[in-house]
C-alpha positions as CSV (number, residue, x, y, z in Angstrom):
1,X,0.2,-0.2,0.1
2,X,1.5,3.5,-0.9
3,X,1.2,6.3,1.4
4,X,-1.3,8.3,0.0
5,X,-3.7,5.3,0.0
6,X,-2.3,4.2,3.6
7,X,-3.3,8.0,4.8
8,X,-6.8,7.8,3.3
9,X,-7.6,4.4,4.6
10,X,-6.6,5.6,8.2
11,X,-8.7,8.8,8.0
12,X,-11.7,6.6,6.7
13,X,-11.3,4.3,10.1
14,X,-10.7,7.7,12.0
15,X,-13.9,8.8,10.9
16,X,-15.8,5.2,11.6
17,X,-14.3,5.5,15.0
18,X,-15.5,9.0,15.4
19,X,-19.1,8.2,14.2
20,X,-19.7,5.7,16.9
21,X,-18.2,7.6,19.7
22,X,-20.2,10.9,18.9
23,X,-23.1,8.9,18.6
24,X,-24.1,9.8,15.3
25,X,-24.7,6.4,13.8
26,X,-28.1,7.0,15.9
27,X,-30.3,5.4,18.0
28,X,-30.9,1.8,17.7
29,X,-33.6,1.3,15.0
30,X,-34.9,-1.7,13.2
31,X,-33.1,-3.6,10.2
32,X,-36.0,-4.3,8.3
33,X,-35.3,-2.2,5.0
34,X,-39.3,-2.5,4.1
35,X,-40.6,-1.0,7.5
36,X,-40.7,2.6,6.2
37,X,-43.3,3.7,9.0
38,X,-41.8,2.5,12.1
39,X,-43.5,3.1,15.5
40,X,-42.1,5.2,18.3
41,X,-41.7,8.6,19.1
42,X,-40.0,11.4,17.0
43,X,-36.7,12.2,19.5
44,X,-34.9,15.0,17.8
45,X,-31.0,14.2,17.8
46,X,-28.2,14.9,15.6
47,X,-28.2,12.7,12.4
48,X,-25.1,12.4,9.9
49,X,-25.1,12.2,6.0
50,X,-21.8,11.1,4.3
51,X,-21.7,13.1,1.3
52,X,-20.0,13.2,-2.1
53,X,-21.1,16.7,-3.2
54,X,-19.5,19.9,-3.6
55,X,-19.9,22.2,-0.2
56,X,-21.2,25.0,-1.8
57,X,-23.2,23.2,-4.6
58,X,-27.0,23.5,-4.8
59,X,-27.9,20.5,-3.1
60,X,-25.8,20.7,0.1
61,X,-27.2,24.6,0.1
62,X,-31.0,23.7,-0.4
63,X,-30.7,20.9,2.6
64,X,-28.8,22.8,5.2
65,X,-31.7,25.2,5.1
66,X,-34.3,22.5,5.1
67,X,-32.5,20.9,8.3
68,X,-32.3,24.4,10.0
69,X,-36.2,24.8,9.3
70,X,-36.9,21.4,10.7
71,X,-34.2,22.1,13.8
72,X,-36.5,25.5,14.3
73,X,-39.7,23.0,15.0
74,X,-37.8,20.2,16.7
75,X,-34.9,21.6,19.2
76,X,-32.2,19.2,19.6
77,X,-32.1,17.8,16.1
78,X,-29.5,18.7,13.7
79,X,-28.1,17.6,10.3
80,X,-24.1,16.7,10.2
81,X,-22.8,16.9,6.8
82,X,-19.5,15.2,6.3
83,X,-18.6,16.0,2.9
84,X,-16.0,14.7,1.0
85,X,-16.3,15.9,-2.6
86,X,-13.3,13.9,-3.9
87,X,-14.9,11.2,-5.3
88,X,-12.1,8.1,-5.2
89,X,-11.5,9.4,-1.6
90,X,-15.1,9.3,-0.9
91,X,-15.7,5.9,-2.1
92,X,-12.5,4.5,-0.2
93,X,-14.4,6.3,3.3
94,X,-17.8,4.9,2.2
95,X,-16.5,1.4,1.5
96,X,-14.5,1.3,4.8
97,X,-17.2,2.5,7.0
98,X,-19.8,0.0,5.3
99,X,-17.3,-2.7,6.0
100,X,-17.1,-1.8,9.6
101,X,-21.1,-1.4,9.8
102,X,-20.8,2.2,10.8
103,X,-22.4,4.1,8.1
104,X,-24.5,7.1,9.3
105,X,-27.9,7.5,9.2
106,X,-28.0,8.8,5.6
107,X,-25.1,8.5,2.7
108,X,-24.4,8.9,-1.0
109,X,-24.2,6.0,-3.2
110,X,-24.6,5.4,-6.7
111,X,-26.1,2.6,-8.0
112,X,-23.1,0.2,-8.0
113,X,-22.4,-3.7,-7.7
114,X,-21.3,-2.8,-4.0
115,X,-24.4,-0.4,-3.3
116,X,-26.4,-3.6,-4.5
117,X,-24.8,-6.0,-2.1
118,X,-25.5,-3.5,0.7
119,X,-29.2,-3.4,-0.3
120,X,-29.5,-7.4,-0.6
121,X,-27.7,-7.7,2.9
122,X,-30.6,-5.3,4.1
123,X,-28.9,-2.1,5.0
124,X,-30.7,0.3,2.9
125,X,-34.0,1.4,3.3
126,X,-36.3,0.7,0.3
127,X,-36.8,3.8,-1.4
128,X,-39.6,2.4,-3.5
129,X,-41.8,2.0,-0.4
130,X,-40.7,5.0,1.5
131,X,-41.5,7.5,-1.5
132,X,-44.6,5.7,-1.9
133,X,-45.6,5.6,2.1
134,X,-44.7,9.5,2.0
135,X,-46.8,10.1,-0.6
136,X,-44.4,11.3,-2.8
137,X,-43.8,8.6,-5.5
138,X,-45.8,10.2,-8.1
139,X,-44.3,13.4,-7.6
140,X,-40.7,12.4,-9.2
141,X,-39.5,12.3,-12.7
142,X,-39.4,8.7,-14.3
143,X,-36.1,9.1,-15.5
144,X,-34.7,10.5,-12.3
145,X,-35.8,7.2,-10.6
146,X,-34.8,5.1,-13.0
147,X,-30.9,6.5,-12.9
148,X,-31.0,5.4,-9.5
149,X,-32.1,2.1,-9.8
150,X,-30.3,-1.1,-9.7
151,X,-30.1,-3.4,-12.8
152,X,-32.9,-5.5,-11.6
153,X,-35.2,-2.4,-11.4
154,X,-35.2,-1.9,-7.1
155,X,-34.7,1.3,-6.1
156,X,-32.5,2.2,-2.9
157,X,-31.1,5.8,-3.6
158,X,-33.1,8.9,-3.4
159,X,-32.3,11.5,-5.9
160,X,-31.9,15.3,-5.2
161,X,-30.7,16.6,-9.0
162,X,-31.9,16.0,-12.4
163,X,-29.5,16.7,-15.4
164,X,-29.6,16.5,-19.2
165,X,-26.5,16.3,-21.4
166,X,-26.4,18.4,-24.6
167,X,-23.9,19.2,-27.3
168,X,-23.4,22.5,-26.7
169,X,-22.5,23.9,-30.5
170,X,-21.2,27.3,-32.0
171,X,-23.7,27.7,-35.0
172,X,-21.1,30.6,-36.5
173,X,-18.4,27.9,-37.0
174,X,-20.6,25.1,-38.4
175,X,-21.7,27.6,-40.9
176,X,-18.5,28.8,-41.5
177,X,-17.5,24.9,-42.5
178,X,-20.8,24.4,-44.0
179,X,-22.0,21.6,-42.1
180,X,-25.2,20.9,-40.6
181,X,-25.5,19.5,-36.9
182,X,-24.8,15.6,-37.3
183,X,-27.9,13.6,-37.6
184,X,-25.8,10.4,-36.5
185,X,-23.3,9.2,-35.0
186,X,-21.2,8.2,-38.0
187,X,-21.7,12.0,-39.2
188,X,-19.1,13.2,-36.5
189,X,-16.2,12.2,-38.2
190,X,-16.7,14.2,-41.3
191,X,-18.0,17.0,-39.5
192,X,-14.9,17.3,-37.5
193,X,-12.8,17.0,-40.7
194,X,-15.1,20.0,-42.1
195,X,-14.4,21.9,-39.0
196,X,-10.5,21.2,-39.3
197,X,-10.3,22.3,-42.5
198,X,-11.2,25.6,-41.5
199,X,-8.7,25.9,-38.6
200,X,-11.7,25.1,-35.9
201,X,-11.1,22.8,-33.0
202,X,-14.0,20.4,-33.7
203,X,-14.8,19.3,-29.9
204,X,-13.7,20.8,-26.7
205,X,-12.7,17.7,-24.5
206,X,-12.0,17.9,-20.6
207,X,-9.4,14.6,-20.9
208,X,-7.7,15.5,-17.6
209,X,-10.8,13.8,-15.6
210,X,-11.0,11.3,-18.2
211,X,-15.0,10.6,-17.7
212,X,-16.2,13.0,-20.2
213,X,-14.1,10.9,-22.8
214,X,-15.8,7.6,-21.2
215,X,-19.2,9.2,-22.2
216,X,-18.7,9.0,-25.5
217,X,-17.6,5.1,-25.3
218,X,-21.2,4.8,-24.0
219,X,-22.7,6.5,-26.7
220,X,-22.9,4.0,-29.8
221,X,-23.6,0.9,-27.4
222,X,-26.6,2.8,-26.0
223,X,-27.8,3.7,-29.4
224,X,-27.2,0.0,-30.9
225,X,-28.2,-2.1,-27.9
226,X,-29.8,-0.2,-25.4
227,X,-28.7,-0.1,-21.6
228,X,-28.7,-3.4,-21.4
229,X,-25.3,-4.0,-22.9
230,X,-23.0,-2.1,-19.9
231,X,-25.3,-4.4,-17.4
232,X,-24.0,-7.4,-18.8
233,X,-20.3,-6.0,-19.6
234,X,-20.1,-5.1,-15.9
235,X,-21.2,-8.8,-14.8
236,X,-18.7,-10.3,-17.4
237,X,-21.9,-11.7,-19.5
238,X,-20.8,-9.4,-22.4
239,X,-17.5,-8.6,-24.1
240,X,-15.7,-5.4,-25.4
241,X,-15.3,-7.8,-28.4
242,X,-19.4,-8.0,-28.9
243,X,-20.8,-5.7,-31.5
244,X,-21.7,-2.7,-29.4
245,X,-18.5,-2.7,-27.9
246,X,-16.5,-3.1,-31.0
247,X,-18.4,-0.6,-32.9
248,X,-17.8,1.9,-30.2
249,X,-13.9,1.3,-30.2
250,X,-14.1,1.8,-34.0
251,X,-16.3,4.8,-34.0
252,X,-13.9,6.4,-31.2
253,X,-10.8,5.5,-33.2
254,X,-12.2,7.2,-36.1
255,X,-12.8,10.3,-34.3
256,X,-9.5,10.5,-33.3
257,X,-8.2,10.1,-36.8
258,X,-10.7,12.9,-37.6
259,X,-8.8,15.1,-35.1
260,X,-12.4,15.7,-33.7
261,X,-10.7,16.5,-29.9
262,X,-8.1,19.5,-29.5
263,X,-4.7,18.8,-29.6
264,X,-3.2,17.7,-26.1
265,X,-6.8,17.1,-24.7
266,X,-5.2,14.4,-22.6
267,X,-3.8,16.9,-20.3
268,X,-6.9,20.0,-20.7
269,X,-8.7,20.0,-17.9
270,X,-12.6,21.1,-17.0
271,X,-12.2,24.9,-17.0
272,X,-9.6,25.2,-19.8
273,X,-12.1,23.0,-22.0
274,X,-15.0,24.9,-21.6
275,X,-13.0,28.1,-22.1
276,X,-12.1,26.8,-25.8
277,X,-15.8,26.5,-26.3
278,X,-16.9,29.5,-24.9
279,X,-14.4,31.7,-26.2
280,X,-15.5,30.7,-29.9
281,X,-12.2,28.7,-30.5
282,X,-13.8,25.2,-30.5
283,X,-17.4,24.1,-32.4
284,X,-18.7,21.9,-30.1
285,X,-18.9,21.1,-26.1
286,X,-20.6,18.2,-24.7
287,X,-21.6,18.9,-21.0
288,X,-24.9,18.8,-18.8
289,X,-27.2,21.4,-18.1
290,X,-25.2,22.0,-14.4
291,X,-23.6,24.7,-16.7
292,X,-26.6,26.3,-17.8
293,X,-25.3,29.5,-15.6
294,X,-22.1,29.8,-17.6
295,X,-23.8,28.6,-21.0
296,X,-27.3,30.0,-21.0
297,X,-27.1,33.3,-19.4
298,X,-25.3,36.6,-20.1
299,X,-22.0,35.4,-18.2
300,X,-21.3,33.6,-21.4
301,X,-19.0,36.0,-23.5
302,X,-20.8,38.4,-25.7
303,X,-18.9,37.5,-28.7
304,X,-20.5,34.0,-28.9
305,X,-23.7,34.3,-26.9
306,X,-25.9,34.9,-30.1
307,X,-24.1,31.6,-31.7
308,X,-24.5,29.0,-28.9
309,X,-27.1,26.3,-29.4
310,X,-27.3,22.3,-28.4
311,X,-28.4,19.6,-29.8
312,X,-29.1,15.9,-28.1
313,X,-27.3,12.9,-28.4
314,X,-27.7,11.7,-32.3
315,X,-29.1,8.5,-33.1
316,X,-27.8,5.6,-35.5
317,X,-29.2,3.8,-38.1
318,X,-31.2,1.0,-36.9
319,X,-31.0,2.5,-33.1
320,X,-33.2,0.5,-30.6
321,X,-33.4,3.7,-28.3
322,X,-35.1,6.9,-29.2
323,X,-34.0,10.3,-29.9
324,X,-35.5,11.5,-26.6
325,X,-33.4,9.1,-24.5
326,X,-29.5,10.2,-24.1
327,X,-27.5,10.9,-20.6
328,X,-30.0,12.2,-18.1
329,X,-28.5,11.5,-14.8
330,X,-30.0,12.8,-11.7
331,X,-26.4,12.6,-9.9
332,X,-25.4,10.5,-6.9
333,X,-28.0,9.5,-4.8
334,X,-28.7,9.3,-1.0
335,X,-29.3,5.6,0.6
336,X,-30.8,5.6,4.1
337,X,-29.2,3.4,6.5
338,X,-31.9,0.5,7.4
339,X,-30.0,-0.2,10.7
340,X,-30.4,3.3,12.0
341,X,-33.7,4.2,10.5
342,X,-36.5,5.3,13.1
343,X,-39.4,7.5,13.3
344,X,-37.0,10.9,13.6
345,X,-35.3,9.8,10.4
346,X,-38.4,9.3,8.9
347,X,-40.2,12.7,10.1
348,X,-36.9,14.4,8.8
349,X,-37.1,12.6,5.4
350,X,-40.9,13.6,4.8
351,X,-40.2,17.3,5.7
352,X,-37.2,17.3,3.7
353,X,-38.1,15.6,0.3
354,X,-41.7,17.7,0.3
355,X,-39.6,21.1,0.6
356,X,-36.9,20.6,-1.3
357,X,-38.3,20.8,-4.8
358,X,-39.4,24.6,-4.3
359,X,-36.0,25.3,-2.1
360,X,-33.8,23.6,-4.8
361,X,-35.4,25.3,-7.8
362,X,-35.1,28.6,-6.3
363,X,-31.4,28.5,-7.8
364,X,-32.1,27.8,-11.1
365,X,-31.4,24.4,-11.0
366,X,-33.8,21.3,-12.6
367,X,-35.5,19.3,-9.7
368,X,-35.7,15.5,-9.5
369,X,-39.4,16.2,-9.4
370,X,-41.8,17.2,-12.0
371,X,-44.4,20.1,-11.7
372,X,-42.1,22.1,-9.9
373,X,-39.7,24.6,-12.5
374,X,-36.8,26.1,-12.1
375,X,-36.7,29.7,-11.3
376,X,-34.9,31.2,-14.7
377,X,-32.5,33.7,-13.7
378,X,-33.2,37.5,-15.0
379,X,-29.9,37.2,-16.9
380,X,-30.9,33.9,-18.7
381,X,-30.8,33.6,-22.6
382,X,-33.7,31.7,-24.6
383,X,-31.3,28.8,-24.1
384,X,-32.1,28.1,-20.4
385,X,-35.9,28.2,-21.3
386,X,-35.6,25.8,-23.9
387,X,-33.5,23.2,-21.6
388,X,-36.2,23.5,-19.0
389,X,-38.5,22.4,-21.2
390,X,-36.7,20.0,-23.0
391,X,-36.4,17.9,-19.3
392,X,-40.3,17.3,-19.8
393,X,-39.7,15.5,-22.7
394,X,-37.4,12.9,-22.3
395,X,-38.0,9.3,-22.6
396,X,-37.3,6.5,-19.8
397,X,-34.1,4.5,-21.2
398,X,-31.0,6.0,-19.9
399,X,-27.3,6.1,-21.4
400,X,-25.9,5.4,-18.1
401,X,-22.3,7.0,-17.9
402,X,-20.2,4.1,-17.6
403,X,-17.8,5.3,-14.7
404,X,-21.2,4.6,-12.3
405,X,-21.3,0.7,-13.6
406,X,-18.1,-0.8,-13.9
407,X,-16.1,-1.9,-11.0
408,X,-13.3,0.6,-10.2
409,X,-10.1,-1.4,-11.7
410,X,-12.0,-2.2,-14.7
411,X,-13.0,1.4,-14.9
412,X,-9.8,2.8,-14.3
413,X,-8.0,0.8,-17.2
414,X,-11.1,1.7,-19.6
415,X,-10.4,5.5,-19.1
416,X,-6.6,4.8,-19.7
417,X,-7.2,2.6,-23.0
418,X,-9.4,5.5,-24.4
419,X,-7.1,7.9,-24.4
420,X,-4.9,5.8,-25.9
421,X,-7.3,4.5,-28.8
422,X,-8.3,8.1,-29.6
423,X,-4.8,9.3,-29.6
424,X,-3.9,6.4,-32.0
425,X,-1.4,5.1,-30.0
426,X,-3.3,1.6,-30.3
427,X,-5.8,-0.1,-32.4
428,X,-9.1,-1.1,-31.8
429,X,-8.6,-4.7,-31.9
430,X,-5.7,-4.0,-29.3
431,X,-8.3,-2.1,-27.0
432,X,-10.6,-4.8,-26.8
433,X,-8.3,-7.4,-26.0
434,X,-6.9,-5.4,-23.3
435,X,-10.3,-4.4,-21.8
436,X,-11.4,-8.1,-22.0
437,X,-8.4,-9.4,-19.8
438,X,-9.3,-6.5,-17.6
439,X,-13.3,-7.4,-17.2
440,X,-11.9,-11.4,-16.7
441,X,-9.6,-10.4,-14.3
442,X,-11.7,-8.0,-12.0
443,X,-15.2,-9.0,-12.4
444,X,-16.4,-10.2,-9.1
445,X,-13.8,-8.6,-6.9
């Protein structure tokens, strides 16, 4: 074990001890994940939420306000937010606490195989039953809940966000190159070549963080085979050499040969990639509605503001998913610890989830519930309202981000190999061989 890993692990164990000593793991409650309305008195105390979200982000800001409102009527109550925005460190902390059986009342998790094991062990409250019992089940967007579901359709996480991921593009640069919006994924390479011929960077990509390129890996298989392919892939029941995986590898290799991404994309960070697009130097930028404040308000450079528009994920010939189905994540979900679930936790969640849409949408963000529109800022461009309207039209199938689906070791190897593939350092066949070997080694760990 190297020093950083050892330090992070020791810190996680220290946190576990801290949770026990301070009592924030809660009073003893029932461990039946289906007992969503336990008998007993609501006794205010401090409860904790283990999070992986920006400390100044909309979710935490909204929930802090709601917790303060609840505490005003329930003296002695407090919501302790244990925040670790860095995702790898968070996952290590979360899995360490889970292994020690010391998770707090609430904790963040994606719908990963690890989380599904916790649910199978009866350690997470059944959220389908909880929302139904609270009378809130019908308030949530179908896509927001589906993003949180395990492959068997069960639901153990509450969504707090709803995003749509678009291809933002510069109409003026497209006109300069004489190209239309790509009608299919197979049109991207030719579009990139035409833009390159005009001296225009086709696509701005944050290659440093790796997950944005991994999004591209998900697109072709989703159109060709639907969300089931990655579900089978992560369990070893499918191969990267199967038609969806091979088609994706060949498509990405083609994007690299067409010069779709900026020179040195692998070392370009999030802010610099966005700046390439917002400064008018790149023609396309694939990002979600969490960036509406930068892309659909007067915060956007006046020189490009009137030229910016967006299109949704293009289709392919013979696609099995609809045009209105693409990446529509509802973010990392919040699980409820069945072992510490009691009348207080239920009462707080009933209050918080009822209040949340109104408080959260006041910031201009899309709610995971329907019927409550964001408060569109005064400085918004027409794109802001269009994106909000688009959120009501998405279909139920979701192009799941693969970094939330694959095991950590396979995912890390995939991100590394994708960069090599697009750079032309390896062939699609070499990519497939390496990734299938990684799957064989890591599935089930």
